[in-house]
C-alpha positions in Angstrom: 112.0 107.3 100.0 113.2 105.0 102.7 112.6 101.4 102.8 109.9 100.4 105.3 109.5 97.0 106.3 105.8 95.7 106.6 106.6 92.1 106.9 106.2 92.3 110.9 103.3 94.7 110.8 99.7 94.1 109.5 96.8 96.4 108.7 94.6 97.5 111.5 91.1 96.0 111.3 89.5 99.1 111.3 91.1 100.0 108.1 90.6 96.8 106.5 86.9 96.4 107.6 85.6 99.9 107.1 87.8 100.6 104.1 86.4 97.6 101.9 82.8 98.2 103.3 83.2 102.0 102.1 84.6 101.1 98.7 81.7 98.7 98.1 79.2 100.8 99.2 80.4 104.3 97.6 83.5 104.5 95.9 83.3 102.1 93.3 80.0 103.3 92.0 81.4 107.0 92.0 84.5 105.9 90.2 82.6 104.0 87.5 80.5 107.1 86.9 83.4 109.3 86.7 82.3 111.8 89.4 84.7 110.5 92.1 86.3 113.5 94.2 88.8 113.3 97.3 86.2 114.4 99.4 84.2 111.5 98.7 86.9 109.3 100.8 86.5 109.1 104.4 89.5 110.5 106.1 88.2 108.9 109.3 89.1 105.4 107.8 92.6 105.9 106.6 93.8 108.3 109.2 92.0 106.5 112.1 94.5 106.6 115.2 95.3 102.9 114.9 96.7 103.2 111.2 98.3 106.6 112.1 99.8 105.0 115.2 101.0 101.5 113.3 102.3 103.6 110.5 104.8 106.0 112.9 105.9 103.0 114.6 106.5 101.1 111.8 108.7 104.0 110.3 110.2 104.8 113.6 108.6 108.2 114.0 110.3 109.2 110.8 108.7 110.8 107.8 108.9 108.4 104.8 110.5 111.1 102.4 112.9 113.0 104.2 113.5 110.9 107.5 113.1 113.5 110.1 111.7 112.6 113.1 108.1 114.1 113.7 105.7 113.6 116.8 102.8 111.8 115.4 100.2 114.5 115.7 102.2 116.6 113.3 102.2 114.2 110.2 100.1 112.8 107.8 98.8 109.8 106.6 100.1 109.6 102.9 98.7 107.7 99.6 101.8 106.5 97.7 99.4 106.0 94.8 97.0 109.0 94.8 93.2 108.2 95.2 91.7 110.3 92.7 94.2 111.9 90.1 97.2 110.8 88.8 99.8 112.5 86.2 102.6 111.4 84.1 104.2 114.7 84.6 105.9 115.9 87.9 105.1 119.4 87.0 101.1 118.1 86.7 101.2 119.4 82.7 101.0 115.7 81.2 98.3 113.5 80.8 96.1 113.4 83.7 93.9 110.1 84.6 92.0 108.8 87.1 94.0 107.7 90.4 94.1 104.4 92.5 91.0 104.7 94.0 90.9 101.2 94.8 94.1 101.2 97.1 92.9 104.2 99.1 92.1 102.1 102.1 94.8 99.5 101.6 97.4 99.5 104.3 100.6 98.9 101.9 99.7 102.1 100.1 99.7 104.3 103.3 102.8 106.2 104.9 103.4 108.3 107.6 105.0 111.7 106.1 105.6 115.3 107.3 103.3 118.3 106.2 106.5 119.4 104.6 106.9 116.7 102.0 103.1 115.9 101.6 102.0 119.5 100.6 104.3 120.3 97.5 104.1 116.8 95.9 100.4 117.0 94.6 99.5 114.1 92.0 
């Protein structure tokens, strides 16, 4: 994974405001109840065009893992720490636990990633 300098870039307002609101109104209660699913998160918040553009520019149009240059429209917004499920084993045979739901809309947890790198990594 490449080093990404975030010191000159701030989170888009849409991510901070709408993300906090969605966490407070919906996600927190589902997490406490133990019923949280990936589908409960609003992709229109963390994949908002302003978020994608800011990540893409900050990473110079490159995937955070393989460093290949990609057009913005062909890449995804990746959560470094997973939203709903985490595992201590790279083959997902280890202990599974709830993910880092409270980081789902935190800009520092989001990266610009190509589909080739994002698809096989799982939790």
